[in-house]
N, C-alpha and C positions, 0 to 999 in steps of 0.2 A: 511280607515276601516270603517265598517258600518253590521249594524246588521241586517244580516240575517234570512229568511225563515227557519225552522229546517224540510227538507226534505227525512226521513228515508231509509236506503239503500233498494233498490229493488223497491222503488215508486217515482214516479213522480208528477208533480202538479193535473195531470191529473188524474192518479190513486185516491190522495187523497181527490178532489172534487167531482168523483165520488160514494164515500163513505164516505161522511162528517162525519160520528159519527166517532171520532177514539176512541177506548180502548185502554187505558193504565192500565188498573187493572178493575180487572172482577167485583170491585163494583161501575163500572161505567154503567155496563149495567143493573143495580137495577133503573141507574136513565132514564137511554133513553128508557127503555122498550123492546119489540119483535121487532114493528113497528116505529119507530123513522121516522119524516121525515123531510127536510129540504127546502122551496119553494121561489125562487124568485118572491116578488111578485110588486116589483116598481124599477124604473132605470131612472138617468138619465144620462146626455154624460159627465158634468164637475162638476155641481155647486155641491155640499156635502148637500142635502137636509136633510141626514138621518142621523144625528150626533149623538144628547144627548137628555137629559131629556126626555127615552123612560118610560112611566107612563100609567099603568091603570086605566081605570077611569071605576069600579065596575058601579055605575048608569048608563051610560049612552055605556056602552059595549064597547068601545073604547078604542084604545093606542093614546099617547098624545106622538110628539117628538118635534124636535126643529134641525131649521137647522143649519152649523156650522158659527161660528161669528167670523169672522177677518179673514176668508179663502182666500185666492185671487180669485181664481175661482167661489165664491160668490160674493163676491162686497160688501160682510158683514163689519162690526168692526164701523169706524169712521164714514163714510159719511150714512150707511144703518144700519138699527136695523136685525137682522136674525131672519125669525118669529116661527110662533107655528102652529103647522099643527098638523092630524089627519087621523086614518083610521077606519074603523070597522072592530070588529074584526067577525061579521058573515060573511063581504065580502072576509077575508081571508081563516075563515075557506071551506068556498064553495070552496075554489079550494087550498085546502093542497094535494090534489091527485097528483098535479102538480108538477113538476120540476120547471117551469117558466111558470107564471100566468101576467107577468108584462103586463100593460094596461085593467086586469080588476077586481083590487081594488082602488077605488076612493082614492086618496091623497086632502086632504081638507086643505086650509087653513084656520086658527082661527084668528079670529081678536077680541084681549082681548079690554077691553073697554076702557082700560091705557096702556100705551105702556108700556112694559116690553124689557127691553133695554140689546138689546143680551142677551137673554134667555141661560139658557147652563143645570142645574141639573134642577131635577124637582121629585116633591114625592108626594103619597097622603096626605091628610091635613083636619080630617074634612068630609070629602065628598064632599073635595072641591081638587084641588091642588094647591101647592106652588114650585115656580120658585126660582131659581137661576138668576138673573141678571150680567152680567159681568161691564153694565155703559158703557158709552159710551163720550170720549172725557172726557174734567176736569173736567165740570160741570154738567152729566148725572153719577148720581152716581151709583155706585153695589148698590143691597138690593137684599130682598126676599120679591115676591110679590105673591097677591093667586086668583086666576081665580077658579071660578065656571067653570068647566065643560059644562053647558048646556049653549046654547044662552040666553042672548046676550053676554056670556063671561065675565062678570062684573068682575072687575080685580082691588083689590086695595092693596098700597104697607105695608108691615109687619114692612121692619126695611131697614133703610138706611146708619148706620151710627155704629160707634162708640165709643159711646161719642163725638160724634162732627168730628172724622177722619174718611173720605174716609174708606171704604173696597179697596182691590184693586181691584181683580174681582171675584167675585163670583163663584164656580167652580159645586160642588155638594150638595146635600142636603138628611136628613134623620129625620127622625122622632121615638125617642124611644119607642118600641114597649111597656115599661114598663111604663119609668117616663113620656112622652107623650111629652118632649122635644122636638126641635128641634134643629138638630146636620147639621153643615156646613162646606165648607172647602172655603178656603181665598187663591187664590193663583196669579201668575204676568203674567198670558198669554195672560191680555189685554192688559200689556205694551210691552211682545217679539210680539206681532202682531200688534201693532203701533195702537191700538184707546185705549189704556189709557195709561195715564204720569206714572212717574217714581215712584216704589211704594212706600208707608209712610208709609207700616205696614209689618210686616216681614210676611210669609207665616203661617198661623196657622189654628188650626181647633177650632172653635167655639159653644157654645151653649149657648140658646136662650127659652128664657121660653113665651110663646104668651101670656100668660095672665098678667104675671108680669111686664115683657118687661127688665126682667134681663137680662144679654149677660154680657158671660166670657169666656176667651182661657180656653181651656179644652186640650190641645196639640200642639206641636212646634217640633222643631228638624227638618224639615222636608227640601227637599229640595223644591220642588212641590207637596204638599198635592190634591188630587185630590180626586178620586170616595171613598165613605162614604157609609158603611154599617152594621148593626147589626145580630148577632145570633136570633134565633127566639125567644130564651127566655129573650134575652136581656142582657145580661151576658158579651157578647163581641162585641167590635167594630174592625171593619176592617175599614182601610183607604190604597188607593193606593198612592206610591208617584209613579210621572212621573217625578222624574226628570233628565230623561237620555234628556229628553225633553224640547227646549229652543224656539217654535215653530219657525219665518221667521229664527232666528241662529242659527239654525240647533241643531245637537245633539252631548250629551258628553256620552259615553257611561259607563264611571267610576262612571257618579253618579247614586241613586237608580232606579231602576223600579220595585219597591217591596210590598207587600201589608203587612203592620203591623197589626197586632191587638192585643187591652187593654183590661185588665178587667174593666169592668164598674162595679162601685162599686155603695153602694146604695143609695148613696147621687147622683151621676148624674155625677162625675169625670173619670176620667182614672187615669190606672196606670199600671205596669208592660208592659210594650212594648218591643215586640216580635216578631222577624222577622218570618213571618208566609209563607210567599213564596215568589222567586223572579222570575224574569218573563223573558227568553230568546226569545222572537219573540217581541221585541219592548219592553211597557209599558204597564201595567195594567191599563185602566182609570175607563169605570164605572164597580162595582163591586155588587152584590147581593148575599142571601143566600138562600137557600130552604130551606123545614121546618125539614129535618132531618141536618139543620147546613153544610150543602156540602156549598162552595164559589164558585161563578164563575163568571169571570173576563173577561168582555172587550180587546181583544188585538190585535196586528199585524196578527198575519194568525187565527183569530174569537171568538169564547171562550172559556177561559179552566175553567176544573174544578178541584176544588180539594179539597179532604175532608178535616174533622174537623182539622186531625194533618197536611195540609199543603203539601198532598202529592200529584201530579197531578194524578188524575183517568183516564180524557179522556177529549177531544176537539170537539165543534162544530166546524169545519175545513169549514173554508171560504176563504181562502188566500188570504185575503188580511184584513184589519186595520177593525174593529170595535173597536167605541168609547164607547159605551153602548147597552144596552139590557135591557130587562125585562119579569118575569114573569107575563100572563096574568090569576093570579091564578092556577089550578091542568092542565098539560099537556099541557100545552098555554104560546109559547113564540114569541117575535117579537125582532129583530136584527135588529141595525141598523148600515150598513156599509157605508158611507159618500155616494157616489155615489148610494149604493142597500141598498135596505129592504127586510129581509128576513124573515119569518111564518115557527116556528118550530114547530112539535109535537113531547112531549116525555113523559115516566113517571111522571118526578118529578113531585112536588106540591110547587109551590111558596108559595103558601097557606098566610098567612097572609097580610094583607092589614097594615101597620104600625100604622096606625093614624088610624083606622078604630075599634079597638080591645078594 
């Protein structure tokens, strides 16, 4: 038994791919607008170069992302770290009228001044980028790293322990739009992909104040907490649980493939956990909101879109796994799909860059 893609009656994979913006509710029409587009802008044979940490640098008008850490086809994990990469949005915009523009957009490898060991998640942070690192082996600890998006990509560590205890494998990160604290998830994927030791902490969600150094746990009780985002007003936190996915050890479909919503209190803590959505196609990984509070989730069939009540209103259908994506302001989105990278245009506005408000 395994998770399959949902192919509605009277459709095929080909017809779904030919018209990739799938409307499940009229609300989705206002998100995609009258002329949405989806362009394949880069592709590799096997190496999953287009994995996670999709983040827009407003200063350089570029999208940064990272290679899959721990994937067998990448050869990353214990022997070598996954790499950071970027594309020019100006180049992507120039080919938005095409369906397939592979080879026309340059994918550039970024060389930080300090190793970010197996980067996975990223977000904007005070005009720079903050990455989560999964770590490498027993001695190179996971942590948070800050990188300038401009050459020479000056990089420094921000946090690499919880009161002397190594994290497991930091996964995703976001900055709260109001209190400006850094929230991040920690899970066991480095261990189940054979490049980190057995977990020394339970899978949890943390809060970090970069000015005082204070770090605390804000949520637990997950199987594998993963993607993390906030509503634009900061009142809600959304956390994806990829509990069904156990890395090299396969899947357990009785575990969560869910997005949970929490109220964020004025003191920055979480309460009132609620099941916001359950994903039928694989599991939710990276998640982001638009300015109207709609929630977008990277899933096994592409990007699924939910309204603020948790109703599935539409999909950007790829027919393949997306681990992450992100807006680049209004009307622009880049979607990472392991061996493929897509550029989408639509009406929705990703709006706020969390830490620059």
